[in-house]
Gaussian input, Z-matrix of N, CA and C with variables (Angstrom, degrees):
# hf/3-21g

backbone

0 1
 N
 C     1     B1
 C     2     B2     1     A1
 N     3     B3     2     A2     1     D1
 C     4     B4     3     A3     2     D2
 C     5     B5     4     A4     3     D3
 N     6     B6     5     A5     4     D4
 C     7     B7     6     A6     5     D5
 C     8     B8     7     A7     6     D6
 N     9     B9     8     A8     7     D7
 C    10    B10     9     A9     8     D8
 C    11    B11    10    A10     9     D9
 N    12    B12    11    A11    10    D10
 C    13    B13    12    A12    11    D11
 C    14    B14    13    A13    12    D12
 N    15    B15    14    A14    13    D13
 C    16    B16    15    A15    14    D14
 C    17    B17    16    A16    15    D15
 N    18    B18    17    A17    16    D16
 C    19    B19    18    A18    17    D17
 C    20    B20    19    A19    18    D18
 N    21    B21    20    A20    19    D19
 C    22    B22    21    A21    20    D20
 C    23    B23    22    A22    21    D21
 N    24    B24    23    A23    22    D22
 C    25    B25    24    A24    23    D23
 C    26    B26    25    A25    24    D24
 N    27    B27    26    A26    25    D25
 C    28    B28    27    A27    26    D26
 C    29    B29    28    A28    27    D27
 N    30    B30    29    A29    28    D28
 C    31    B31    30    A30    29    D29
 C    32    B32    31    A31    30    D30
 N    33    B33    32    A32    31    D31
 C    34    B34    33    A33    32    D32
 C    35    B35    34    A34    33    D33
 N    36    B36    35    A35    34    D34
 C    37    B37    36    A36    35    D35
 C    38    B38    37    A37    36    D36
 N    39    B39    38    A38    37    D37
 C    40    B40    39    A39    38    D38
 C    41    B41    40    A40    39    D39
 N    42    B42    41    A41    40    D40
 C    43    B43    42    A42    41    D41
 C    44    B44    43    A43    42    D42
 N    45    B45    44    A44    43    D43
 C    46    B46    45    A45    44    D44
 C    47    B47    46    A46    45    D45
 N    48    B48    47    A47    46    D46
 C    49    B49    48    A48    47    D47
 C    50    B50    49    A49    48    D48
 N    51    B51    50    A50    49    D49
 C    52    B52    51    A51    50    D50
 C    53    B53    52    A52    51    D51
 N    54    B54    53    A53    52    D52
 C    55    B55    54    A54    53    D53
 C    56    B56    55    A55    54    D54
 N    57    B57    56    A56    55    D55
 C    58    B58    57    A57    56    D56
 C    59    B59    58    A58    57    D57
 N    60    B60    59    A59    58    D58
 C    61    B61    60    A60    59    D59
 C    62    B62    61    A61    60    D60
 N    63    B63    62    A62    61    D61
 C    64    B64    63    A63    62    D62
 C    65    B65    64    A64    63    D63
 N    66    B66    65    A65    64    D64
 C    67    B67    66    A66    65    D65
 C    68    B68    67    A67    66    D66
 N    69    B69    68    A68    67    D67
 C    70    B70    69    A69    68    D68
 C    71    B71    70    A70    69    D69
 N    72    B72    71    A71    70    D70
 C    73    B73    72    A72    71    D71
 C    74    B74    73    A73    72    D72
 N    75    B75    74    A74    73    D73
 C    76    B76    75    A75    74    D74
 C    77    B77    76    A76    75    D75
 N    78    B78    77    A77    76    D76
 C    79    B79    78    A78    77    D77
 C    80    B80    79    A79    78    D78
 N    81    B81    80    A80    79    D79
 C    82    B82    81    A81    80    D80
 C    83    B83    82    A82    81    D81
 N    84    B84    83    A83    82    D82
 C    85    B85    84    A84    83    D83
 C    86    B86    85    A85    84    D84
 N    87    B87    86    A86    85    D85
 C    88    B88    87    A87    86    D86
 C    89    B89    88    A88    87    D87
 N    90    B90    89    A89    88    D88
 C    91    B91    90    A90    89    D89
 C    92    B92    91    A91    90    D90
 N    93    B93    92    A92    91    D91
 C    94    B94    93    A93    92    D92
 C    95    B95    94    A94    93    D93
 N    96    B96    95    A95    94    D94
 C    97    B97    96    A96    95    D95
 C    98    B98    97    A97    96    D96
 N    99    B99    98    A98    97    D97
 C   100   B100    99    A99    98    D98
 C   101   B101   100   A100    99    D99
 N   102   B102   101   A101   100   D100
 C   103   B103   102   A102   101   D101
 C   104   B104   103   A103   102   D102
 N   105   B105   104   A104   103   D103
 C   106   B106   105   A105   104   D104
 C   107   B107   106   A106   105   D105
 N   108   B108   107   A107   106   D106
 C   109   B109   108   A108   107   D107
 C   110   B110   109   A109   108   D108
 N   111   B111   110   A110   109   D109
 C   112   B112   111   A111   110   D110
 C   113   B113   112   A112   111   D111
 N   114   B114   113   A113   112   D112
 C   115   B115   114   A114   113   D113
 C   116   B116   115   A115   114   D114
 N   117   B117   116   A116   115   D115
 C   118   B118   117   A117   116   D116
 C   119   B119   118   A118   117   D117
 N   120   B120   119   A119   118   D118
 C   121   B121   120   A120   119   D119
 C   122   B122   121   A121   120   D120
 N   123   B123   122   A122   121   D121
 C   124   B124   123   A123   122   D122
 C   125   B125   124   A124   123   D123
 N   126   B126   125   A125   124   D124
 C   127   B127   126   A126   125   D125
 C   128   B128   127   A127   126   D126
 N   129   B129   128   A128   127   D127
 C   130   B130   129   A129   128   D128
 C   131   B131   130   A130   129   D129
 N   132   B132   131   A131   130   D130
 C   133   B133   132   A132   131   D131
 C   134   B134   133   A133   132   D132
 N   135   B135   134   A134   133   D133
 C   136   B136   135   A135   134   D134
 C   137   B137   136   A136   135   D135
 N   138   B138   137   A137   136   D136
 C   139   B139   138   A138   137   D137
 C   140   B140   139   A139   138   D138
 N   141   B141   140   A140   139   D139
 C   142   B142   141   A141   140   D140
 C   143   B143   142   A142   141   D141
 N   144   B144   143   A143   142   D142
 C   145   B145   144   A144   143   D143
 C   146   B146   145   A145   144   D144
 N   147   B147   146   A146   145   D145
 C   148   B148   147   A147   146   D146
 C   149   B149   148   A148   147   D147
 N   150   B150   149   A149   148   D148
 C   151   B151   150   A150   149   D149
 C   152   B152   151   A151   150   D150
 N   153   B153   152   A152   151   D151
 C   154   B154   153   A153   152   D152
 C   155   B155   154   A154   153   D153
 N   156   B156   155   A155   154   D154
 C   157   B157   156   A156   155   D155
 C   158   B158   157   A157   156   D156
 N   159   B159   158   A158   157   D157
 C   160   B160   159   A159   158   D158
 C   161   B161   160   A160   159   D159
 N   162   B162   161   A161   160   D160
 C   163   B163   162   A162   161   D161
 C   164   B164   163   A163   162   D162
 N   165   B165   164   A164   163   D163
 C   166   B166   165   A165   164   D164
 C   167   B167   166   A166   165   D165
 N   168   B168   167   A167   166   D166
 C   169   B169   168   A168   167   D167
 C   170   B170   169   A169   168   D168
 N   171   B171   170   A170   169   D169
 C   172   B172   171   A171   170   D170
 C   173   B173   172   A172   171   D171
 N   174   B174   173   A173   172   D172
 C   175   B175   174   A174   173   D173
 C   176   B176   175   A175   174   D174
 N   177   B177   176   A176   175   D175
 C   178   B178   177   A177   176   D176
 C   179   B179   178   A178   177   D177
 N   180   B180   179   A179   178   D178
 C   181   B181   180   A180   179   D179
 C   182   B182   181   A181   180   D180
 N   183   B183   182   A182   181   D181
 C   184   B184   183   A183   182   D182
 C   185   B185   184   A184   183   D183
 N   186   B186   185   A185   184   D184
 C   187   B187   186   A186   185   D185
 C   188   B188   187   A187   186   D186
 N   189   B189   188   A188   187   D187
 C   190   B190   189   A189   188   D188
 C   191   B191   190   A190   189   D189
 N   192   B192   191   A191   190   D190
 C   193   B193   192   A192   191   D191
 C   194   B194   193   A193   192   D192
 N   195   B195   194   A194   193   D193
 C   196   B196   195   A195   194   D194
 C   197   B197   196   A196   195   D195
 N   198   B198   197   A197   196   D196
 C   199   B199   198   A198   197   D197
 C   200   B200   199   A199   198   D198
 N   201   B201   200   A200   199   D199
 C   202   B202   201   A201   200   D200
 C   203   B203   202   A202   201   D201
 N   204   B204   203   A203   202   D202
 C   205   B205   204   A204   203   D203
 C   206   B206   205   A205   204   D204
 N   207   B207   206   A206   205   D205
 C   208   B208   207   A207   206   D206
 C   209   B209   208   A208   207   D207
 N   210   B210   209   A209   208   D208
 C   211   B211   210   A210   209   D209
 C   212   B212   211   A211   210   D210
 N   213   B213   212   A212   211   D211
 C   214   B214   213   A213   212   D212
 C   215   B215   214   A214   213   D213
 N   216   B216   215   A215   214   D214
 C   217   B217   216   A216   215   D215
 C   218   B218   217   A217   216   D216
 N   219   B219   218   A218   217   D217
 C   220   B220   219   A219   218   D218
 C   221   B221   220   A220   219   D219
 N   222   B222   221   A221   220   D220
 C   223   B223   222   A222   221   D221
 C   224   B224   223   A223   222   D222
 N   225   B225   224   A224   223   D223
 C   226   B226   225   A225   224   D224
 C   227   B227   226   A226   225   D225
 N   228   B228   227   A227   226   D226
 C   229   B229   228   A228   227   D227
 C   230   B230   229   A229   228   D228
 N   231   B231   230   A230   229   D229
 C   232   B232   231   A231   230   D230
 C   233   B233   232   A232   231   D231
 N   234   B234   233   A233   232   D232
 C   235   B235   234   A234   233   D233
 C   236   B236   235   A235   234   D234
 N   237   B237   236   A236   235   D235
 C   238   B238   237   A237   236   D236
 C   239   B239   238   A238   237   D237
 N   240   B240   239   A239   238   D238
 C   241   B241   240   A240   239   D239
 C   242   B242   241   A241   240   D240
 N   243   B243   242   A242   241   D241
 C   244   B244   243   A243   242   D242
 C   245   B245   244   A244   243   D243
 N   246   B246   245   A245   244   D244
 C   247   B247   246   A246   245   D245
 C   248   B248   247   A247   246   D246

   B1=1.4587
   B2=1.5297
   B3=1.3096
   B4=1.4621
   B5=1.5294
   B6=1.3351
   B7=1.4602
   B8=1.5264
   B9=1.3190
   B10=1.4643
   B11=1.5360
   B12=1.3383
   B13=1.4693
   B14=1.5254
   B15=1.3338
   B16=1.4625
   B17=1.5214
   B18=1.3170
   B19=1.4609
   B20=1.5291
   B21=1.3367
   B22=1.4634
   B23=1.5267
   B24=1.3364
   B25=1.4636
   B26=1.5214
   B27=1.3316
   B28=1.4603
   B29=1.5300
   B30=1.3242
   B31=1.4656
   B32=1.5364
   B33=1.3399
   B34=1.4667
   B35=1.5310
   B36=1.3256
   B37=1.4677
   B38=1.5233
   B39=1.3161
   B40=1.4626
   B41=1.5350
   B42=1.3300
   B43=1.4673
   B44=1.5230
   B45=1.3243
   B46=1.4701
   B47=1.5233
   B48=1.3060
   B49=1.4651
   B50=1.5295
   B51=1.3330
   B52=1.4685
   B53=1.5190
   B54=1.3116
   B55=1.4534
   B56=1.5152
   B57=1.3029
   B58=1.4675
   B59=1.5292
   B60=1.3138
   B61=1.4634
   B62=1.5316
   B63=1.3066
   B64=1.4625
   B65=1.5289
   B66=1.3294
   B67=1.4735
   B68=1.5309
   B69=1.3328
   B70=1.4667
   B71=1.5281
   B72=1.3282
   B73=1.4654
   B74=1.5246
   B75=1.3279
   B76=1.4518
   B77=1.5295
   B78=1.3316
   B79=1.4674
   B80=1.5248
   B81=1.3256
   B82=1.4665
   B83=1.5259
   B84=1.3250
   B85=1.4645
   B86=1.5254
   B87=1.3363
   B88=1.4575
   B89=1.5234
   B90=1.3401
   B91=1.4668
   B92=1.5246
   B93=1.3363
   B94=1.4584
   B95=1.5202
   B96=1.3322
   B97=1.4668
   B98=1.5234
   B99=1.3338
   B100=1.4684
   B101=1.5291
   B102=1.3245
   B103=1.4609
   B104=1.5190
   B105=1.3290
   B106=1.4573
   B107=1.5319
   B108=1.3146
   B109=1.4652
   B110=1.5230
   B111=1.3086
   B112=1.4629
   B113=1.5267
   B114=1.3303
   B115=1.4624
   B116=1.5258
   B117=1.3308
   B118=1.4658
   B119=1.5208
   B120=1.3306
   B121=1.4592
   B122=1.5378
   B123=1.3227
   B124=1.4636
   B125=1.5102
   B126=1.3396
   B127=1.4641
   B128=1.5287
   B129=1.3291
   B130=1.4702
   B131=1.5281
   B132=1.3128
   B133=1.4632
   B134=1.5281
   B135=1.3338
   B136=1.4637
   B137=1.5237
   B138=1.3324
   B139=1.4606
   B140=1.5157
   B141=1.3135
   B142=1.4634
   B143=1.5198
   B144=1.3409
   B145=1.4619
   B146=1.5257
   B147=1.3256
   B148=1.4667
   B149=1.5234
   B150=1.3188
   B151=1.4612
   B152=1.5168
   B153=1.3200
   B154=1.4529
   B155=1.5126
   B156=1.2995
   B157=1.4643
   B158=1.5289
   B159=1.3408
   B160=1.4606
   B161=1.5291
   B162=1.3120
   B163=1.4637
   B164=1.5100
   B165=1.3178
   B166=1.4625
   B167=1.5268
   B168=1.3242
   B169=1.4583
   B170=1.5233
   B171=1.3057
   B172=1.4560
   B173=1.5237
   B174=1.3299
   B175=1.4584
   B176=1.5141
   B177=1.3025
   B178=1.4578
   B179=1.5211
   B180=1.3190
   B181=1.4508
   B182=1.5153
   B183=1.3246
   B184=1.4556
   B185=1.5202
   B186=1.2997
   B187=1.4599
   B188=1.5223
   B189=1.3181
   B190=1.4622
   B191=1.5208
   B192=1.3386
   B193=1.4665
   B194=1.5231
   B195=1.3023
   B196=1.4584
   B197=1.5177
   B198=1.3187
   B199=1.4538
   B200=1.5303
   B201=1.3369
   B202=1.4678
   B203=1.5247
   B204=1.2937
   B205=1.4580
   B206=1.5198
   B207=1.3083
   B208=1.4594
   B209=1.5192
   B210=1.3154
   B211=1.4671
   B212=1.5207
   B213=1.3140
   B214=1.4607
   B215=1.5283
   B216=1.3468
   B217=1.4631
   B218=1.5253
   B219=1.3219
   B220=1.4531
   B221=1.5201
   B222=1.3315
   B223=1.4603
   B224=1.5197
   B225=1.3282
   B226=1.4699
   B227=1.5271
   B228=1.3396
   B229=1.4604
   B230=1.5237
   B231=1.3292
   B232=1.4593
   B233=1.5162
   B234=1.3397
   B235=1.4589
   B236=1.5299
   B237=1.3465
   B238=1.4701
   B239=1.5147
   B240=1.3203
   B241=1.4566
   B242=1.5314
   B243=1.3242
   B244=1.4655
   B245=1.5200
   B246=1.3236
   B247=1.4762
   B248=1.4646
   A1=109.13
   A2=116.03
   A3=122.39
   A4=109.70
   A5=115.56
   A6=117.99
   A7=108.87
   A8=117.05
   A9=120.87
   A10=112.77
   A11=118.56
   A12=120.10
   A13=109.85
   A14=117.03
   A15=120.11
   A16=110.77
   A17=117.04
   A18=121.17
   A19=110.86
   A20=116.67
   A21=120.75
   A22=110.90
   A23=116.88
   A24=121.17
   A25=110.04
   A26=116.92
   A27=120.98
   A28=111.56
   A29=116.83
   A30=120.77
   A31=110.41
   A32=116.29
   A33=120.55
   A34=109.80
   A35=116.71
   A36=120.15
   A37=111.42
   A38=117.44
   A39=119.80
   A40=111.88
   A41=116.32
   A42=120.72
   A43=112.20
   A44=117.14
   A45=122.37
   A46=109.24
   A47=116.49
   A48=122.09
   A49=113.33
   A50=117.95
   A51=120.70
   A52=112.14
   A53=117.03
   A54=121.36
   A55=111.34
   A56=114.65
   A57=120.93
   A58=108.13
   A59=115.94
   A60=120.08
   A61=110.38
   A62=115.45
   A63=121.02
   A64=109.92
   A65=116.97
   A66=120.47
   A67=110.96
   A68=116.65
   A69=120.12
   A70=111.52
   A71=116.31
   A72=119.87
   A73=109.06
   A74=116.04
   A75=122.06
   A76=111.25
   A77=116.23
   A78=120.56
   A79=111.46
   A80=117.41
   A81=121.18
   A82=112.71
   A83=116.99
   A84=118.40
   A85=113.80
   A86=117.22
   A87=120.64
   A88=114.86
   A89=114.75
   A90=120.68
   A91=107.33
   A92=117.48
   A93=121.24
   A94=110.69
   A95=116.47
   A96=120.82
   A97=113.47
   A98=117.31
   A99=119.53
   A100=111.37
   A101=116.17
   A102=120.78
   A103=110.09
   A104=116.78
   A105=121.19
   A106=109.45
   A107=117.36
   A108=122.17
   A109=111.39
   A110=116.38
   A111=121.79
   A112=110.62
   A113=116.17
   A114=119.66
   A115=111.71
   A116=117.05
   A117=120.42
   A118=109.65
   A119=117.10
   A120=120.93
   A121=110.50
   A122=116.40
   A123=120.90
   A124=112.53
   A125=116.82
   A126=120.99
   A127=111.57
   A128=116.14
   A129=120.52
   A130=109.15
   A131=115.61
   A132=120.83
   A133=111.79
   A134=117.08
   A135=119.90
   A136=112.74
   A137=117.28
   A138=120.91
   A139=115.71
   A140=117.58
   A141=121.66
   A142=111.56
   A143=116.12
   A144=122.50
   A145=109.19
   A146=115.42
   A147=122.17
   A148=108.41
   A149=114.97
   A150=120.61
   A151=108.41
   A152=114.99
   A153=121.09
   A154=108.61
   A155=115.69
   A156=121.26
   A157=109.10
   A158=115.72
   A159=122.42
   A160=105.73
   A161=115.94
   A162=119.99
   A163=109.81
   A164=116.44
   A165=120.64
   A166=112.42
   A167=116.25
   A168=121.53
   A169=110.39
   A170=115.76
   A171=121.81
   A172=107.79
   A173=116.84
   A174=121.59
   A175=110.22
   A176=116.01
   A177=122.19
   A178=107.68
   A179=116.03
   A180=120.15
   A181=109.14
   A182=115.84
   A183=120.12
   A184=109.74
   A185=116.44
   A186=121.01
   A187=111.81
   A188=117.24
   A189=120.79
   A190=111.66
   A191=117.00
   A192=121.08
   A193=108.01
   A194=116.94
   A195=119.23
   A196=112.38
   A197=117.15
   A198=120.98
   A199=109.41
   A200=117.76
   A201=118.56
   A202=111.92
   A203=116.17
   A204=122.16
   A205=107.90
   A206=115.85
   A207=119.65
   A208=108.78
   A209=115.32
   A210=121.25
   A211=111.78
   A212=118.19
   A213=121.15
   A214=111.09
   A215=116.78
   A216=120.61
   A217=111.02
   A218=116.34
   A219=120.16
   A220=110.99
   A221=116.53
   A222=120.03
   A223=111.36
   A224=117.59
   A225=120.98
   A226=110.73
   A227=117.17
   A228=120.48
   A229=111.10
   A230=115.69
   A231=120.85
   A232=111.44
   A233=117.34
   A234=121.21
   A235=111.05
   A236=116.06
   A237=119.93
   A238=111.45
   A239=115.92
   A240=121.02
   A241=110.97
   A242=116.85
   A243=122.02
   A244=111.13
   A245=117.60
   A246=121.13
   A247=112.57
   D1=131.14
   D2=179.67
   D3=-79.05
   D4=146.77
   D5=174.30
   D6=-85.93
   D7=175.48
   D8=-172.84
   D9=-65.81
   D10=-32.36
   D11=179.42
   D12=-69.30
   D13=-44.21
   D14=177.63
   D15=-61.07
   D16=-41.39
   D17=179.04
   D18=-60.97
   D19=-42.89
   D20=178.77
   D21=-64.67
   D22=-41.77
   D23=178.34
   D24=-61.39
   D25=-46.72
   D26=-179.34
   D27=-63.85
   D28=-34.16
   D29=177.83
   D30=-65.59
   D31=-44.35
   D32=178.10
   D33=-62.36
   D34=-44.31
   D35=-179.21
   D36=-65.52
   D37=-34.74
   D38=-179.96
   D39=-68.64
   D40=-25.89
   D41=178.67
   D42=-87.48
   D43=-11.79
   D44=-177.55
   D45=-125.38
   D46=73.69
   D47=-174.07
   D48=-64.15
   D49=-22.54
   D50=178.97
   D51=-79.15
   D52=-8.57
   D53=-179.51
   D54=108.05
   D55=155.96
   D56=-178.16
   D57=-149.07
   D58=148.24
   D59=-179.16
   D60=-80.34
   D61=161.38
   D62=177.15
   D63=-62.12
   D64=-38.60
   D65=178.58
   D66=-61.89
   D67=-41.41
   D68=178.57
   D69=-66.39
   D70=-41.63
   D71=177.17
   D72=-60.08
   D73=-44.01
   D74=179.92
   D75=-56.71
   D76=-46.13
   D77=179.28
   D78=-64.90
   D79=-40.09
   D80=-178.52
   D81=-64.89
   D82=-39.58
   D83=-173.93
   D84=-103.75
   D85=-4.58
   D86=175.50
   D87=72.38
   D88=35.00
   D89=178.94
   D90=-124.91
   D91=146.00
   D92=-179.21
   D93=-57.76
   D94=145.18
   D95=-176.33
   D96=-61.94
   D97=-30.15
   D98=176.77
   D99=-65.49
   D100=-36.69
   D101=176.42
   D102=-66.14
   D103=-44.24
   D104=178.10
   D105=-60.42
   D106=-43.27
   D107=178.67
   D108=-56.65
   D109=-44.57
   D110=179.77
   D111=-58.70
   D112=-46.40
   D113=-178.74
   D114=-71.60
   D115=-37.82
   D116=176.94
   D117=-60.34
   D118=-42.78
   D119=178.84
   D120=-56.35
   D121=-45.45
   D122=178.80
   D123=-64.96
   D124=-40.68
   D125=179.87
   D126=-68.48
   D127=-34.45
   D128=175.79
   D129=-66.78
   D130=-43.84
   D131=-178.62
   D132=-61.14
   D133=-37.43
   D134=179.59
   D135=-84.65
   D136=-5.13
   D137=175.28
   D138=89.47
   D139=7.12
   D140=-179.80
   D141=-78.96
   D142=-33.38
   D143=-176.11
   D144=-125.37
   D145=146.16
   D146=172.63
   D147=-115.83
   D148=156.09
   D149=173.70
   D150=-125.65
   D151=144.73
   D152=178.19
   D153=-135.10
   D154=131.77
   D155=-179.39
   D156=-90.84
   D157=128.10
   D158=174.84
   D159=-129.65
   D160=105.24
   D161=-175.19
   D162=63.18
   D163=-124.97
   D164=-179.43
   D165=-93.14
   D166=-1.57
   D167=-175.78
   D168=-103.35
   D169=141.21
   D170=174.93
   D171=-111.23
   D172=120.31
   D173=179.92
   D174=-96.22
   D175=138.39
   D176=176.60
   D177=-109.55
   D178=140.20
   D179=176.89
   D180=-154.20
   D181=157.38
   D182=179.58
   D183=-64.21
   D184=144.92
   D185=-179.92
   D186=-61.35
   D187=-27.12
   D188=179.06
   D189=-76.35
   D190=-13.88
   D191=177.48
   D192=-84.58
   D193=100.29
   D194=-176.98
   D195=-101.29
   D196=7.74
   D197=179.04
   D198=-67.47
   D199=117.78
   D200=-178.85
   D201=-69.77
   D202=141.17
   D203=178.98
   D204=-95.66
   D205=126.53
   D206=178.26
   D207=-85.41
   D208=127.76
   D209=-174.05
   D210=-58.21
   D211=-44.74
   D212=-177.51
   D213=-61.79
   D214=-44.58
   D215=179.36
   D216=-63.49
   D217=-41.72
   D218=-179.80
   D219=-63.08
   D220=-44.90
   D221=-179.08
   D222=-63.20
   D223=-36.88
   D224=176.31
   D225=-63.17
   D226=-44.64
   D227=178.15
   D228=-61.97
   D229=-41.03
   D230=179.45
   D231=-63.71
   D232=-42.14
   D233=178.62
   D234=-61.50
   D235=-42.79
   D236=179.08
   D237=-63.84
   D238=-36.66
   D239=-179.51
   D240=-66.62
   D241=-37.02
   D242=-177.72
   D243=-71.17
   D244=-34.70
   D245=-177.14
   D246=-68.71

């Protein structure tokens, strides 16, 4: 049985099939990023979540989300978000 933080993380990931950063998950669910990291590590270990490194950013996504993320598109979205 998942606890409430894991459930919230999985809900955020299910709405963001292209992947989302730990910092973004943290902002969405109102939990410190270190706490999110701890739970992501466990979810990765059990195979529920995957992580992919793109430059300096690590994207988290559900293991069932097999849509590949194109690095160039992601970086463009990230740049727009920062501005």
